[in-house]
C-alpha positions, 0 to 999 in steps of 0.5 A, a space after each residue: 403610594 410609594 414612600 419616595 418619588 422617582 425624581 427624589 431617588 434619582 437626585 440622590 443617585 446623581 449626587 452619589 455619582 457626582 461625589 464619585 467623580 470628585 473623589 468625595 464618595 466616602 463622605 457622601 455614602 458614609 452619611 447616606 447609608 444606614 449603619 448596617 447597609 451593604 454595597 454588593 459590587 459587580 466583582 462580588 465584593 460585599 462592603 459595609 458602610 465603614 468600608 465604603 466610607 474608608 475606600 472612596 474618599 481620594 479614590 480615582 474619580 470618574 470623568 463622566 457618568 450617565 444614568 438611564 432606564 430608571 425604574 422605581 419599585 415600591 417596597 412598602 410604607 417607608 422603602 423603595 428600590 431604584 433600578 437603573 443602568 449606569 455608564 461611567 468612564 475614566 481615562 485609565 479604563 479601556 472601556 466605559 464601566 456599564 452595570 445595572 444598579 439597584 439601590 434600596 432606600 428606607 426613610 429613617 427619621 424623615 430622611 432617605 437612607 441607602 440600605 442596600 446597593 448592588 451592581 449587576 454586570 450588564 452583558 448587553 453592553 459588551 462588544 462581542 
């Protein structure tokens, strides 16, 4: 049995994207991430929890987002990964941002904590 349910992790991801829409992502992810957690972004940047927390509060917010094709991968007694496609838009971008997201969670002192987040370019969504 997985340490997490699909609905539990989707709820956290929706809350995270909502924080990115209202420009409070630094606070949200600063609290959710483990001290040694990393974000691996689609542009190749690797950022620590402190770097993420410092960079997201006040950043331009997304106007909308959609999460589709979510899958839960059991990773042991206290860990799981959520894989999904996210599409988000903002008026200053010519096209929506679409990527495959992988979020690895660990249960720490009974609480879900984000240990690793990775974005992978979704080439299937690009126009030719």
